C-alpha positions as CSV (number, residue, x, y, z in Angstrom):
1,X,-34.6,50.9,-15.8
2,X,-31.1,51.0,-16.1
3,X,-28.5,49.4,-18.0
4,X,-27.1,48.0,-15.0
5,X,-27.3,44.3,-14.6
6,X,-28.3,43.2,-11.2
7,X,-25.8,40.6,-9.7
8,X,-28.8,38.1,-9.3
9,X,-29.6,38.3,-12.9
10,X,-25.8,37.6,-14.0
11,X,-26.1,34.8,-11.7
12,X,-29.4,33.6,-13.5
13,X,-28.0,33.9,-16.8
14,X,-24.8,32.1,-16.3
15,X,-26.7,29.2,-14.6
16,X,-27.2,28.1,-18.5
17,X,-26.0,26.2,-21.1
18,X,-22.6,27.1,-22.4
19,X,-23.7,28.7,-25.5
20,X,-25.5,31.6,-23.4
21,X,-22.8,31.6,-20.3
22,X,-19.8,32.5,-22.9
23,X,-21.8,35.5,-24.5
24,X,-22.6,36.4,-21.1
25,X,-19.2,36.5,-19.8
26,X,-17.9,38.3,-23.2
27,X,-20.9,40.6,-23.6
28,X,-22.0,41.2,-19.9
29,X,-19.3,40.5,-17.2
30,X,-16.3,41.4,-18.9
31,X,-14.4,38.3,-18.3
32,X,-11.4,37.8,-19.6
33,X,-10.7,36.6,-22.5
34,X,-9.0,33.1,-22.2
35,X,-12.0,32.4,-19.6
36,X,-14.6,33.5,-22.7
37,X,-12.7,30.9,-25.1
38,X,-12.6,27.9,-22.7
39,X,-16.5,28.5,-22.2
40,X,-17.1,28.8,-25.9
41,X,-15.2,25.8,-26.3
42,X,-17.6,23.7,-24.4
43,X,-20.5,24.5,-26.7
44,X,-19.5,21.6,-29.3
45,X,-18.7,19.3,-26.6
46,X,-21.6,19.6,-24.0
47,X,-25.2,20.7,-23.8
48,X,-27.5,21.9,-26.4
49,X,-24.4,22.6,-29.0
50,X,-23.1,19.0,-28.7
51,X,-26.9,17.6,-29.0
52,X,-27.9,19.2,-31.9
53,X,-24.4,18.1,-33.7
54,X,-25.5,14.3,-32.6
55,X,-28.9,14.9,-34.3
56,X,-27.2,15.2,-37.9
57,X,-27.8,12.5,-40.0
58,X,-25.5,9.9,-41.9
59,X,-26.7,11.6,-44.9
60,X,-25.5,15.3,-43.8
61,X,-28.6,16.5,-43.1
62,X,-31.3,17.5,-40.0
63,X,-34.5,15.6,-40.2
64,X,-33.8,14.4,-43.7
65,X,-34.0,17.6,-45.5
66,X,-32.2,21.0,-46.3
67,X,-34.9,23.6,-45.4
68,X,-38.2,21.6,-44.7
69,X,-37.8,17.9,-42.7
70,X,-38.4,15.1,-44.8
71,X,-41.7,14.2,-44.1
72,X,-43.1,17.5,-45.0
73,X,-41.3,18.1,-48.4
74,X,-43.8,16.2,-50.7
75,X,-45.9,19.3,-51.0
76,X,-43.6,22.0,-49.4
77,X,-46.1,23.3,-47.1
78,X,-47.2,22.2,-43.8
79,X,-50.7,22.9,-41.8
80,X,-50.6,26.3,-40.6
81,X,-52.1,25.6,-37.4
82,X,-48.7,23.7,-36.7
83,X,-46.3,26.7,-37.7
84,X,-43.4,25.6,-40.1
85,X,-41.1,23.0,-38.9
86,X,-37.7,23.8,-37.5
87,X,-35.9,20.9,-37.4
88,X,-34.0,20.6,-41.1
89,X,-30.7,21.6,-41.7
90,X,-30.8,25.5,-42.4
91,X,-32.2,26.3,-39.1
92,X,-30.1,23.9,-36.9
93,X,-27.4,25.4,-38.2
94,X,-28.5,28.8,-37.5
95,X,-28.8,27.7,-34.4
96,X,-25.4,26.4,-34.0
97,X,-24.5,29.7,-35.0
98,X,-26.4,31.5,-32.5
99,X,-24.8,29.1,-30.0
100,X,-21.3,30.5,-31.0
101,X,-20.1,27.2,-31.8
102,X,-16.4,27.1,-32.6
103,X,-16.8,26.7,-36.4
104,X,-12.8,25.4,-36.5
105,X,-13.5,22.6,-33.9
106,X,-13.0,19.6,-35.6
107,X,-16.6,18.1,-34.8
108,X,-17.9,21.2,-36.4
109,X,-16.0,20.8,-39.7
110,X,-17.1,17.1,-39.9
111,X,-20.5,18.8,-40.0
112,X,-20.1,21.6,-42.1
113,X,-18.3,18.8,-45.0
114,X,-21.2,16.8,-44.6
115,X,-23.9,19.5,-45.2
116,X,-21.1,20.8,-48.5
117,X,-21.3,17.6,-49.9
118,X,-24.9,16.4,-49.5
119,X,-27.3,19.0,-48.8
120,X,-29.6,20.2,-51.9
121,X,-32.1,23.0,-51.7
122,X,-35.4,21.4,-52.5
123,X,-36.4,24.6,-54.9
124,X,-34.2,23.5,-57.4
125,X,-31.4,20.7,-56.2
126,X,-29.0,23.5,-55.6
127,X,-25.8,22.5,-53.4
128,X,-26.4,24.5,-50.1
129,X,-23.7,26.8,-50.3
130,X,-24.4,28.0,-53.9
131,X,-27.9,29.4,-52.6
132,X,-31.7,29.1,-53.7
133,X,-33.9,31.8,-55.2
134,X,-35.6,33.4,-52.4
135,X,-33.4,36.1,-50.8
136,X,-34.2,35.7,-47.5
137,X,-33.2,31.7,-47.5
138,X,-30.2,33.1,-49.3
139,X,-29.4,35.7,-46.9
140,X,-29.4,32.6,-44.2
141,X,-27.1,30.8,-46.4
142,X,-24.8,34.0,-46.7
143,X,-24.7,33.9,-42.8
144,X,-23.8,30.3,-42.7
145,X,-21.3,29.8,-45.4
146,X,-19.6,33.0,-43.7
147,X,-19.6,32.1,-40.2
148,X,-18.7,28.2,-41.4
149,X,-16.1,29.3,-44.1
150,X,-17.8,28.1,-46.7
151,X,-17.9,30.3,-50.1
152,X,-20.5,32.2,-50.9
153,X,-19.5,34.7,-53.3
154,X,-21.9,33.8,-55.6
155,X,-25.2,34.0,-53.7
156,X,-23.6,37.6,-52.7
157,X,-23.5,38.8,-56.0
158,X,-27.2,37.4,-56.7
159,X,-28.6,39.2,-53.5
160,X,-26.5,42.6,-54.5
161,X,-28.6,42.8,-57.8
162,X,-31.7,41.7,-56.3
163,X,-32.2,44.8,-54.1
164,X,-35.6,46.5,-54.6
165,X,-35.8,50.0,-55.3
166,X,-37.1,51.2,-51.6
167,X,-33.6,49.6,-50.4
168,X,-34.9,46.3,-49.1
169,X,-35.5,42.6,-49.9
170,X,-38.9,40.6,-50.5
171,X,-38.7,36.9,-51.2
172,X,-42.4,37.6,-53.2
173,X,-40.3,39.6,-55.6
174,X,-40.2,36.7,-58.1
175,X,-43.9,36.9,-57.8
176,X,-44.3,40.3,-58.6
177,X,-43.8,42.3,-55.5
178,X,-41.8,45.9,-55.5
179,X,-41.9,46.8,-51.7
180,X,-39.4,44.8,-49.5
181,X,-40.3,43.2,-46.6
182,X,-38.4,43.9,-43.2
183,X,-38.6,40.0,-42.8
184,X,-36.5,39.8,-46.0
185,X,-34.3,42.3,-45.7
186,X,-32.9,41.6,-42.0
187,X,-32.1,37.9,-43.2
188,X,-30.0,39.6,-46.0
189,X,-28.4,42.1,-43.7
190,X,-27.3,39.5,-41.1
191,X,-26.0,37.3,-44.5
192,X,-24.4,40.4,-45.6
193,X,-22.7,42.0,-42.4
194,X,-21.5,38.5,-41.6
195,X,-19.9,38.1,-45.2
196,X,-18.1,41.2,-44.5
197,X,-16.9,40.2,-41.3
198,X,-15.3,37.0,-42.7
199,X,-13.1,39.1,-44.9
200,X,-15.3,38.7,-48.1
201,X,-16.9,42.3,-48.2
202,X,-17.2,43.5,-51.8
203,X,-18.2,47.4,-52.6
204,X,-21.2,46.2,-54.2
205,X,-22.2,44.3,-51.2
206,X,-21.2,47.0,-48.7
207,X,-23.2,49.3,-50.6
208,X,-26.4,46.8,-50.5
209,X,-25.8,46.4,-46.9
210,X,-25.6,50.3,-46.3
211,X,-28.8,50.9,-48.3
212,X,-30.6,47.6,-46.6
213,X,-29.8,49.5,-43.0
214,X,-31.4,52.9,-44.3
215,X,-34.7,50.9,-45.5
216,X,-34.8,50.1,-41.4
217,X,-33.9,53.1,-40.2
218,X,-36.3,55.4,-42.3
219,X,-39.0,53.5,-40.9
220,X,-37.5,53.8,-37.0
221,X,-37.2,49.9,-37.4
222,X,-41.2,49.0,-37.0
223,X,-43.2,51.7,-38.8
224,X,-44.3,52.2,-42.2
225,X,-43.1,54.9,-43.9
226,X,-46.1,55.7,-46.1
227,X,-48.3,56.4,-42.8
228,X,-45.7,56.2,-39.8
229,X,-48.2,53.1,-38.4
230,X,-46.7,50.4,-36.9
231,X,-46.2,47.5,-39.5
232,X,-47.2,44.9,-37.3
233,X,-47.8,44.1,-33.5
234,X,-45.5,41.1,-34.1
235,X,-42.6,43.3,-34.4
236,X,-43.0,44.3,-30.7
237,X,-43.1,41.1,-29.3
238,X,-39.2,39.6,-28.8
239,X,-38.9,36.1,-30.0
240,X,-36.0,33.7,-29.7
241,X,-34.9,31.9,-31.9
242,X,-36.0,34.4,-34.3
243,X,-36.3,32.2,-37.3
244,X,-36.8,34.1,-40.3
245,X,-38.9,36.6,-38.5
246,X,-37.9,40.1,-37.9
247,X,-38.8,42.2,-34.9
248,X,-37.3,45.2,-32.9
249,X,-35.1,43.5,-30.3
250,X,-33.6,41.3,-33.6
251,X,-33.3,44.6,-35.4
252,X,-31.5,46.3,-32.7
253,X,-29.1,43.2,-32.6
254,X,-27.9,43.6,-35.9
255,X,-27.1,47.2,-35.5
256,X,-25.3,46.7,-32.5
257,X,-22.8,43.7,-34.4
258,X,-22.4,46.3,-37.1
259,X,-20.3,48.4,-34.4
260,X,-21.3,51.5,-35.9
261,X,-22.3,54.4,-33.6
262,X,-25.9,54.2,-32.7
263,X,-28.4,56.3,-35.6
264,X,-30.6,58.4,-33.6
265,X,-33.5,56.9,-35.7
266,X,-33.0,54.0,-33.0
267,X,-34.1,55.8,-30.2
268,X,-38.0,54.8,-30.5
269,X,-37.0,50.9,-30.8
270,X,-34.5,51.7,-27.9
271,X,-37.5,52.7,-25.6
272,X,-39.4,49.9,-26.5
273,X,-36.5,47.5,-25.5
274,X,-36.4,49.3,-22.3
275,X,-39.9,49.1,-21.6
276,X,-40.1,45.5,-21.4
277,X,-37.7,45.3,-19.1
278,X,-39.2,43.6,-15.7
279,X,-38.6,44.4,-12.1
280,X,-36.4,41.6,-11.4
281,X,-34.1,43.0,-14.7
282,X,-35.1,40.2,-17.0
283,X,-37.2,40.2,-20.3
284,X,-39.6,38.1,-21.1
285,X,-39.5,35.4,-24.0
286,X,-43.1,36.8,-26.2
287,X,-43.6,35.4,-29.2
288,X,-42.6,31.6,-30.0
289,X,-42.9,31.0,-33.3
290,X,-45.2,27.8,-34.2
291,X,-43.3,24.6,-35.6
292,X,-41.6,21.4,-34.8
293,X,-38.2,21.7,-33.1
294,X,-35.5,19.6,-31.6
295,X,-35.9,20.7,-27.9
296,X,-36.8,23.2,-26.3
297,X,-34.4,26.1,-25.4
298,X,-36.4,28.8,-22.8
299,X,-39.5,28.0,-20.6
300,X,-42.3,29.5,-22.5
301,X,-43.6,32.8,-23.6
302,X,-44.7,35.0,-20.7
303,X,-41.5,33.9,-18.8
304,X,-38.2,35.0,-18.4
305,X,-35.9,34.9,-21.2
306,X,-32.1,34.2,-21.0
307,X,-31.6,34.5,-24.8
308,X,-33.9,37.9,-24.8
309,X,-32.4,39.6,-21.5
310,X,-28.7,39.0,-23.4
311,X,-29.5,40.5,-26.3
312,X,-31.4,43.2,-24.8
313,X,-29.1,44.0,-22.1
314,X,-25.9,43.9,-24.9
315,X,-28.2,46.1,-26.5
316,X,-28.8,48.7,-24.2
317,X,-24.9,49.2,-23.0
318,X,-23.8,49.4,-26.8
319,X,-26.8,52.3,-27.4
320,X,-25.8,53.8,-24.3
321,X,-22.2,53.6,-24.8
322,X,-21.0,51.3,-21.9
């Protein structure tokens, strides 16, 4: 398949929520900057963005909790068959970031002020933008603080000092793990990159991010360094929203976001993306992560996905030098 975007696919992508449309206009359609910004402003005022903003409670939380909805925090666990609930504050804010809601919009500023003043981590009652103990969650907190203009320097310093010897991170490190996790590492890398883009990068955070990138690149984004085997078949299935889970498309979209020239070690991962393009130019949703959500964003697994199609096309355009 070519990186050329068929007109019918472009029309299909644009026939969507403003959260998708403005990114398609910017990344795939080459629209004028003023048109892109006008569409982006719609995210907070209409559709998914406005709906999600309206679901914040008077206590500043979504669904009554910071990482877990209030009804699920009594023991910190949910039934495995039901999946993890995705309706608490952390994952609601991550969706707003993915939507590209304007962080300077007055409605958004009020929302973030409520989070800053009221939302505390279940793990130790820490304020939201001070983070907690697990690197994967702290990576999310850094990404959110950087995006929404909140200070997260303390979390970044902690993450920079928690990097494992192999170059990545693992939320199980506090319980003795000495090997990194793709899942934890991508969450931290996205946070550190956002922190740098917000103007907060330090020599230590940049060095940590570069080492974390090498952890993924040395494994071609999908293989065990020790045996060369694919780490998990789930890594080859493209999901959205990605939540805390790693997959190859998420890894590639991270490297695209760095703005760096593509590394040759990405070739196998890119070929996987190419192989999954459908004859009509789209990519399917493949691996929805089970759990309670606010509302659906896609039509379901095995069906064309606007989010995956948008992300796959912009990865290929970056990789192929368009």
